[in-house]
C-alpha positions as CSV (number, residue, x, y, z in Angstrom):
1,M,32.8,29.9,-81.0
2,E,33.6,26.9,-78.9
3,S,37.0,28.4,-77.8
4,V,35.3,31.7,-76.8
5,I,32.7,29.8,-74.7
6,R,35.5,27.6,-73.2
7,D,37.5,30.7,-72.3
8,C,34.5,32.4,-70.6
9,I,33.7,29.3,-68.6
10,T,37.4,28.8,-67.6
11,E,37.7,32.4,-66.5
12,F,34.5,32.1,-64.5
13,I,35.8,28.9,-62.8
14,Q,39.1,30.6,-62.0
15,K,37.5,33.7,-60.5
16,K,34.5,32.1,-58.6
17,N,36.2,28.8,-57.8
18,P,32.9,26.8,-57.7
19,I,34.7,23.5,-58.3
20,T,36.4,21.6,-55.5
21,H,40.1,21.3,-55.7
22,H,39.6,17.5,-55.9
23,Q,38.1,17.8,-59.4
24,R,40.5,16.4,-61.9
25,G,40.9,15.8,-65.6
26,F,39.2,19.0,-67.0
27,M,41.1,21.7,-65.2
28,S,44.5,23.2,-66.1
29,G,47.2,21.7,-64.0
30,R,44.9,19.1,-62.5
31,S,45.3,16.0,-64.6
32,C,44.5,12.4,-63.7
33,L,48.3,11.9,-63.2
34,T,48.5,14.7,-60.5
35,N,45.5,13.0,-58.8
36,L,47.3,9.7,-58.8
37,L,50.5,11.3,-57.4
38,E,48.6,13.1,-54.6
39,A,46.9,9.8,-53.7
40,I,50.2,7.9,-53.6
41,E,51.8,10.7,-51.4
42,A,48.8,10.6,-49.0
43,W,49.0,6.8,-48.8
44,A,52.8,6.9,-48.2
45,N,52.2,9.4,-45.4
46,I,49.6,7.2,-43.8
47,L,51.9,4.2,-43.9
48,D,54.9,6.2,-42.6
49,E,52.8,7.1,-39.6
50,G,52.3,3.4,-38.9
51,H,48.6,3.3,-39.8
52,G,47.0,0.6,-42.0
53,L,45.6,1.3,-45.4
54,D,43.0,-0.4,-47.6
55,V,42.5,0.7,-51.2
56,I,39.6,-0.3,-53.4
57,Y,39.7,0.0,-57.1
58,L,36.5,0.1,-59.1
59,D,36.3,-0.4,-62.8
60,Y,33.1,1.0,-64.4
61,R,34.1,0.3,-67.9
62,K,31.9,-2.8,-68.3
63,A,29.0,-1.0,-66.7
64,F,28.7,1.3,-69.7
65,D,28.9,-1.7,-72.1
66,T,25.5,-2.8,-70.9
67,V,23.7,0.6,-71.4
68,P,21.6,0.5,-74.6
69,H,22.9,3.2,-77.0
70,G,20.3,2.9,-79.7
71,D,16.9,4.7,-80.0
C-alpha cells in the first residue's frame, strides 16, 4: 500500500511540479550530494568573477536534543 501511495504522490509531483527545484533529499536525482555540488559550483563562479563570499553553516542537531520526546 505504501508503494502505491508513494508512486501516486511521485507521479503528481512530476506532473504538477509543485515543489521548487531547490528541494533536495526526497526527490529522484536530487540528493543532498547534488545540492552540495551545485553550491560549490555557484561559490566557485562567484569567486572566479572576483566577488567576495561568506558562508554560514548551521548545525541544528543539538536543537532537537532539547525537545522533550515523552508524553
